[in-house]
C-alpha positions as CSV (number, residue, x, y, z in Angstrom):
1,M,29.5,17.0,-17.5
2,K,26.8,19.0,-15.8
3,K,24.1,17.3,-17.9
4,I,25.4,13.9,-16.8
5,V,24.7,14.8,-13.1
6,I,21.3,16.0,-14.1
7,I,20.5,12.9,-16.1
8,L,21.8,10.7,-13.2
9,A,19.5,12.3,-10.6
10,F,16.6,12.5,-13.0
11,S,16.8,8.8,-14.0
12,L,17.1,7.6,-10.4
13,G,14.1,9.6,-9.3
14,L,12.0,8.9,-12.3
15,T,12.7,5.2,-12.1
16,N,11.4,5.0,-8.5
17,L,8.3,7.0,-9.3
18,H,7.6,5.3,-12.7
19,A,8.0,1.9,-11.2
20,Q,5.4,2.6,-8.6
21,T,2.8,4.0,-11.0
22,E,3.3,1.5,-13.8
23,T,3.2,-1.5,-11.4
24,A,-0.1,-0.3,-10.1
25,S,-1.5,0.6,-13.5
26,N,-0.8,-2.5,-15.5
27,D,0.6,-5.4,-13.5
28,Y,-2.5,-7.0,-12.1
29,N,-4.7,-10.0,-12.9
30,K,-8.2,-9.7,-14.3
31,W,-9.7,-13.1,-14.3
32,S,-11.2,-14.9,-11.3
33,V,-13.4,-17.9,-10.6
34,E,-16.1,-17.7,-8.0
35,V,-17.6,-20.6,-6.1
36,S,-20.3,-20.2,-3.4
37,G,-23.2,-21.9,-1.6
38,G,-25.8,-21.0,1.0
39,V,-29.4,-20.4,1.7
40,H,-32.4,-18.7,0.1
41,K,-36.0,-17.7,0.5
42,P,-38.4,-17.7,-2.5
43,Q,-41.0,-15.1,-1.7
44,R,-43.5,-15.4,-4.5
45,P,-45.5,-16.9,-6.2
46,F,-46.7,-19.8,-4.1
47,S,-49.9,-21.8,-4.2
48,S,-52.1,-21.8,-1.1
49,G,-50.8,-24.2,1.5
50,Y,-47.3,-24.4,0.0
51,S,-44.2,-22.7,1.6
52,T,-40.5,-23.1,2.3
53,S,-38.5,-22.7,5.5
54,T,-36.9,-19.3,6.2
55,P,-34.2,-19.6,5.2
56,S,-34.0,-22.9,3.4
57,F,-31.3,-24.9,1.7
58,F,-29.7,-25.2,-0.9
59,V,-28.1,-22.6,-3.2
60,G,-25.1,-23.2,-5.4
61,D,-23.3,-20.7,-7.7
62,L,-20.3,-20.9,-10.1
63,G,-19.1,-17.8,-11.8
64,V,-16.3,-16.5,-14.0
65,R,-15.4,-12.9,-13.8
66,Y,-13.2,-10.6,-16.0
67,M,-12.3,-7.1,-14.8
68,L,-12.0,-4.5,-17.5
69,N,-10.0,-2.4,-15.0
70,N,-9.7,-2.2,-11.3
71,K,-13.2,-0.8,-10.9
72,F,-15.5,-2.4,-13.5
73,G,-15.9,-5.8,-15.0
74,L,-18.2,-8.5,-16.3
75,K,-19.3,-11.8,-14.8
76,A,-21.0,-14.9,-16.3
77,D,-22.4,-17.3,-13.7
78,F,-24.5,-20.4,-13.3
79,G,-26.9,-20.8,-10.3
80,Y,-28.8,-23.7,-8.8
81,N,-31.6,-23.5,-6.2
82,S,-33.5,-26.4,-4.6
83,F,-37.0,-25.5,-3.2
84,T,-38.6,-27.9,-0.8
85,A,-41.6,-27.7,1.6
86,K,-41.2,-26.9,5.2
87,N,-42.5,-29.5,7.7
88,N,-46.1,-28.2,8.3
89,T,-47.0,-27.5,4.6
90,V,-47.9,-29.5,1.5
91,D,-44.8,-31.5,0.3
92,F,-43.1,-30.4,-3.0
93,D,-39.7,-30.5,-4.5
94,S,-38.7,-27.9,-7.2
95,K,-35.4,-27.1,-8.9
96,Y,-34.4,-23.8,-10.3
97,Y,-31.5,-23.4,-12.8
98,R,-30.3,-20.0,-14.1
99,V,-27.5,-18.5,-16.3
100,D,-26.8,-14.8,-16.0
101,L,-24.5,-12.1,-17.5
102,Q,-23.8,-9.4,-15.0
103,A,-21.9,-6.1,-14.8
104,V,-19.6,-5.8,-11.7
105,A,-18.5,-2.7,-9.9
106,N,-15.6,-2.8,-7.4
107,L,-17.2,-0.6,-4.8
108,G,-14.2,-0.9,-2.5
109,R,-12.0,0.9,-5.0
110,I,-14.7,3.4,-6.0
111,M,-15.2,4.3,-2.3
112,N,-11.5,4.3,-1.5
113,F,-11.5,1.4,1.0
114,E,-7.7,1.4,0.6
115,T,-7.5,4.5,2.9
116,W,-8.5,2.3,5.9
117,T,-8.1,-1.3,4.9
118,K,-6.2,-3.6,2.5
119,T,-8.1,-6.8,3.4
120,I,-11.8,-5.9,3.1
121,G,-13.5,-5.4,-0.3
122,L,-17.0,-4.8,-1.6
123,L,-18.4,-5.7,-5.1
124,G,-21.7,-4.8,-6.6
125,H,-23.3,-6.8,-9.4
126,A,-26.4,-6.7,-11.6
127,G,-27.6,-8.2,-14.9
128,F,-30.0,-10.3,-16.8
129,G,-30.3,-13.9,-17.7
130,V,-32.6,-16.9,-18.3
131,A,-33.8,-19.6,-15.9
132,Q,-35.8,-22.8,-15.8
133,L,-38.1,-23.9,-13.0
134,E,-38.7,-27.6,-12.8
135,N,-40.9,-29.9,-10.8
136,K,-41.0,-33.5,-11.8
137,D,-44.1,-34.4,-9.7
138,F,-46.2,-31.9,-11.6
139,H,-44.4,-32.3,-14.9
140,V,-43.4,-28.6,-14.9
141,K,-40.6,-27.0,-17.0
142,D,-41.1,-23.3,-16.9
143,R,-38.6,-21.1,-18.7
144,V,-38.3,-17.6,-17.4
145,G,-36.3,-14.5,-17.8
146,N,-34.7,-12.9,-14.7
147,F,-33.1,-9.7,-13.4
148,I,-30.4,-10.3,-10.7
149,A,-28.6,-7.8,-8.4
150,G,-26.6,-8.0,-5.3
151,V,-23.6,-7.1,-3.2
152,T,-20.6,-9.2,-2.3
153,G,-18.4,-8.6,0.7
154,Q,-14.8,-9.8,0.5
155,I,-12.0,-10.7,2.9
156,R,-8.6,-11.0,1.3
157,L,-6.9,-14.2,2.5
158,T,-4.0,-14.2,0.1
159,D,-3.1,-12.7,-3.3
160,R,-4.9,-15.7,-4.8
161,L,-7.9,-16.2,-2.6
162,A,-10.6,-14.1,-1.0
163,L,-13.5,-15.2,1.2
164,T,-16.9,-13.9,0.1
165,G,-20.3,-13.2,1.5
166,D,-23.0,-12.3,-0.9
167,F,-26.6,-11.2,-0.7
168,T,-28.6,-11.3,-4.0
169,T,-32.1,-10.6,-5.1
170,I,-33.6,-12.3,-8.2
171,L,-36.7,-11.1,-10.1
172,N,-38.3,-13.6,-12.5
173,A,-40.3,-12.4,-15.5
174,S,-42.9,-14.4,-17.5
175,Q,-43.1,-17.1,-14.7
176,D,-46.0,-19.3,-15.7
177,Y,-46.0,-21.5,-12.6
178,T,-45.7,-21.0,-8.9
179,F,-42.4,-22.1,-7.2
180,D,-44.1,-25.2,-5.8
181,G,-45.2,-26.1,-9.4
182,A,-48.8,-26.9,-8.4
183,Y,-50.6,-24.0,-10.1
184,V,-50.3,-21.5,-12.9
185,A,-49.1,-18.1,-11.7
186,E,-51.7,-15.3,-11.9
187,N,-49.2,-12.6,-12.9
188,R,-46.7,-13.2,-15.6
189,G,-44.7,-9.9,-15.2
190,F,-41.9,-9.6,-12.7
191,S,-43.8,-11.8,-10.4
192,G,-41.1,-14.2,-9.2
193,L,-39.0,-13.0,-6.2
194,I,-36.1,-14.9,-4.6
195,F,-33.7,-13.7,-1.9
196,Q,-30.5,-15.6,-1.3
197,G,-27.3,-15.4,0.8
198,T,-24.1,-17.3,0.1
199,V,-20.5,-17.7,1.3
200,G,-17.7,-18.8,-0.9
201,L,-14.3,-18.2,-2.4
202,N,-12.9,-16.0,-5.2
203,V,-9.9,-17.7,-6.8
204,Y,-7.7,-15.2,-8.7
205,L,-6.1,-16.4,-11.9
206,G,-3.1,-14.9,-13.8
207,K,0.7,-14.5,-13.7
208,N,0.8,-11.3,-11.7
209,S,0.8,-11.0,-7.9
210,K,-2.3,-8.9,-7.4
211,H,-5.8,-9.0,-8.8
212,A,-7.8,-5.9,-10.0
213,D,-10.0,-6.2,-6.9
214,W,-7.1,-5.1,-4.7
215,T,-5.2,-2.8,-7.1
216,V,-5.2,0.9,-6.5
217,I,-4.5,3.1,-9.5
218,S,-4.0,6.9,-9.3
219,Q,-5.3,8.6,-12.4
220,D,-4.2,12.1,-11.4
221,F,-0.4,11.8,-10.9
222,D,1.1,15.3,-10.7
223,S,4.6,15.4,-12.1
224,S,5.1,19.0,-11.1
225,A,7.0,18.0,-7.9
226,L,9.4,16.0,-9.9
227,E,9.9,18.7,-12.5
228,N,10.6,21.2,-9.7
229,K,13.2,19.0,-8.3
230,I,14.9,18.7,-11.7
231,A,14.8,22.5,-12.1
232,D,16.4,23.0,-8.7
233,L,19.1,20.5,-9.6
234,E,19.8,22.3,-12.8
235,N,20.2,25.5,-10.9
236,L,22.5,23.8,-8.5
237,V,24.8,22.4,-11.2
238,K,24.9,25.7,-13.1
239,K,26.6,27.3,-10.0
240,M,29.4,24.8,-10.2
241,P,32.5,25.1,-12.4
242,E,32.6,22.5,-15.2
243,K,35.9,21.1,-14.0
244,Q,34.4,20.2,-10.5
245,V,32.2,17.4,-11.8
246,I,33.8,14.2,-13.0
247,I,31.7,11.0,-13.2
248,E,33.3,7.6,-13.8
249,K,31.3,4.5,-14.7
250,Q,32.6,1.5,-12.8
251,I,31.2,-2.0,-12.0
252,S,30.4,-1.0,-8.4
253,G,28.1,1.8,-9.6
254,P,28.3,5.6,-10.2
255,V,31.3,7.3,-8.6
256,V,31.4,11.1,-8.2
257,S,34.6,12.8,-7.3
258,D,33.1,16.0,-6.0
259,K,31.7,14.7,-2.6
260,D,30.1,18.0,-1.6
261,V,27.8,17.9,-4.7
262,I,26.7,14.3,-3.8
263,K,26.3,15.3,-0.2
264,E,24.0,18.2,-1.1
265,M,22.0,15.9,-3.4
266,I,21.6,13.3,-0.7
267,N,20.6,15.9,1.9
268,D,18.1,17.3,-0.6
269,K,16.4,13.9,-0.8
270,Y,17.2,13.3,-4.5
271,Y,18.2,9.7,-3.4
272,S,15.3,8.1,-1.5
273,V,14.4,4.5,-0.8
274,Y,10.7,3.6,-1.3
275,F,8.5,0.9,0.1
276,D,5.2,-0.8,-0.7
277,F,2.2,-0.2,1.6
278,N,2.7,-1.8,5.0
279,K,6.1,-3.2,3.9
280,S,9.5,-2.7,5.5
281,T,11.6,-4.1,2.6
282,P,12.7,-1.6,0.0
283,I,11.2,-2.0,-3.5
284,E,13.5,-3.3,-6.1
285,N,14.0,-0.1,-7.9
286,S,15.3,1.6,-4.8
287,T,18.7,-0.2,-5.1
288,A,20.1,2.5,-7.3
289,A,19.6,5.2,-4.6
290,I,21.1,2.8,-1.9
291,D,24.1,2.3,-4.2
292,V,24.7,6.0,-4.5
293,V,24.7,6.6,-0.8
294,L,26.8,3.5,-0.1
295,T,29.4,4.7,-2.6
296,Y,29.5,8.1,-1.0
297,L,30.1,6.5,2.4
298,R,32.9,4.3,1.1
299,K,34.6,7.2,-0.6
300,T,34.2,9.5,2.5
301,P,35.3,7.5,5.5
302,S,34.9,10.5,7.8
303,A,31.2,11.0,7.0
304,S,28.2,9.6,8.9
305,I,24.5,9.7,8.1
306,D,21.1,9.9,9.7
307,I,18.7,7.3,8.2
308,L,15.2,8.8,8.4
309,G,12.3,6.4,8.0
310,F,8.8,7.5,7.1
311,A,5.3,6.1,6.6
312,D,2.1,7.4,5.0
313,Q,-0.8,8.6,7.2
314,V,-2.9,5.5,6.9
315,G,-3.1,3.7,10.3
316,S,-2.4,4.8,13.9
317,S,0.5,7.1,14.8
318,E,1.9,4.3,17.1
319,Y,2.0,1.8,14.3
320,N,3.5,4.3,11.8
321,D,6.2,5.2,14.3
322,K,7.1,1.5,14.6
323,L,6.9,0.9,10.8
324,S,9.1,3.9,10.0
325,N,11.7,2.8,12.5
326,T,11.7,-0.7,11.0
327,R,12.2,0.6,7.5
328,A,15.1,2.8,8.6
329,N,16.7,-0.1,10.5
330,N,16.4,-2.4,7.5
331,V,18.3,0.1,5.3
332,K,20.9,0.4,8.1
333,T,21.3,-3.3,8.0
334,I,22.0,-3.2,4.2
335,F,24.7,-0.7,4.8
336,E,26.2,-2.7,7.7
337,K,26.3,-5.9,5.5
338,A,28.1,-3.8,2.8
339,G,30.8,-3.0,5.3
340,I,29.8,0.4,6.7
341,A,30.4,0.7,10.5
342,S,27.3,0.8,12.6
343,S,28.8,3.8,14.5
344,R,28.4,5.9,11.3
345,L,24.7,5.1,10.9
346,N,22.0,6.7,13.0
347,V,18.4,5.6,12.7
348,V,15.6,8.2,13.0
349,A,12.0,7.2,13.1
350,G,10.0,10.0,11.4
351,G,6.6,8.3,11.8
352,A,3.8,9.4,9.4
353,D,4.9,12.1,6.9
354,T,2.1,14.7,7.5
355,S,3.6,17.0,4.9
356,I,2.3,14.7,2.1
357,Q,-1.4,14.6,1.1
358,K,-3.2,11.8,2.8
359,D,-6.1,11.5,0.3
360,S,-4.0,10.9,-2.8
361,E,-2.7,7.3,-3.4
362,E,0.2,8.7,-5.4
363,A,1.2,11.0,-2.6
364,R,1.1,8.2,-0.1
365,R,3.4,6.2,-2.3
366,L,6.0,9.0,-2.0
367,A,5.5,9.2,1.7
368,R,6.5,5.6,2.3
369,R,10.3,6.1,2.1
370,V,13.7,6.4,3.8
371,T,15.8,9.5,3.2
372,F,19.3,10.4,4.3
373,R,21.1,13.3,6.0
374,V,24.9,13.4,5.8
375,K,26.6,14.8,8.9
C-alpha cells in the first residue's frame, strides 16, 4: 500500500507539471494571414526631373506565414506599389508588383519579451523574390529580382488578431528602367532601392487558442526538483507501518484513512493548485489537488487551513500581491461552494515567490500557484 501513496502523489504532481509543459510545447497554431497597407519612398533610380512625394501612397501587402516552431518560420507574400509624381515634378504613373519568399524570426521570443510583456511582439523577416515594374505611358515592363528585409512590430489584440507595424527595405537587381519608366537605368546591379512602412493585421488560423508568435516553450526543464520530492515522499512512507495506509477508491475521489499522512503531504506542498500567466482561475489539471484537500477537510471537521496564493516575479510587487490574493480567494470560494465553512479557511497573499528563479519560464510556471497549510 505504500507504493499506492507514492503513485498517487507522483501522478498528481506530474500531471500538473506535464500539462503545463506539453500545452506550451505542442498546442499552438502555426498558420497566419497578414494584410497591410501604407506608404513608401522609392529612392533610386530616377530620371532627372522625376520624383515622388516623401512619403507617398500606396503600398499593399498580402502574406501567408507558417511557423516551424515558436521562433522561426516562412512567409510567402505578394506586394503592390504605386509610384506617382509629386506636384512640382514631371508627371508619371508606375506600378510595381512583387512576389517573395521570406524567412521569419520571432525576435520577441528570441529576446524573451515574455519577461516583461504578453501583448507586444517583434518579428524579423528577410528573403528573395521577383518583381515587375510597369509604366503604360512608356510601354515599360521591366522584370527584376529583389532582396527584401524588414522588422514587424506587433500588438496582440486577441488570440486571433494582432495589430502590426512594419518597416521594410527592398533592393532590386537587374533593374533596366528607372522607377518613372522614362529612361534606361545606368546600373543593373542592386540599383533599385525602396523603403516602405505599413500597418495591418495578423489573422491567426487554427484550432488551438494561441499562435506560435505568443507561445513560450522552455527547452531546459529540470525534473530534478520533482524527483527529489518523490524521493522525500518515499522516505516518508518507509517510516510508516504498512497497516497505517489504507486507500479506498470512491466516486468522490481518493479517500485516505490516515489523516496525519495526508496532512503532512498537504503541508509539504505535494498538492498545489497552478495558474496560467496573469490568470486567477486554476488550470484544469489542478482539480485533482483541490479534490484531495477538499476530501481531507470533509473527513476532518476539526481541521482548518491557510490558503496561500503566489505569483511569479513578472510585474510590480503591488500587482503580484493583488493577484496572489485573488488566486487564494478563488480557491477559497471553490471550497465554500463545496460546503466547507468559511471560518475554516484563511487566505494568505504571498505575493511574488522570490524563491523561484525569475529568468526561467518553467520556474515561473511553478511559482504561479496556491498551496495549503493545515492547522
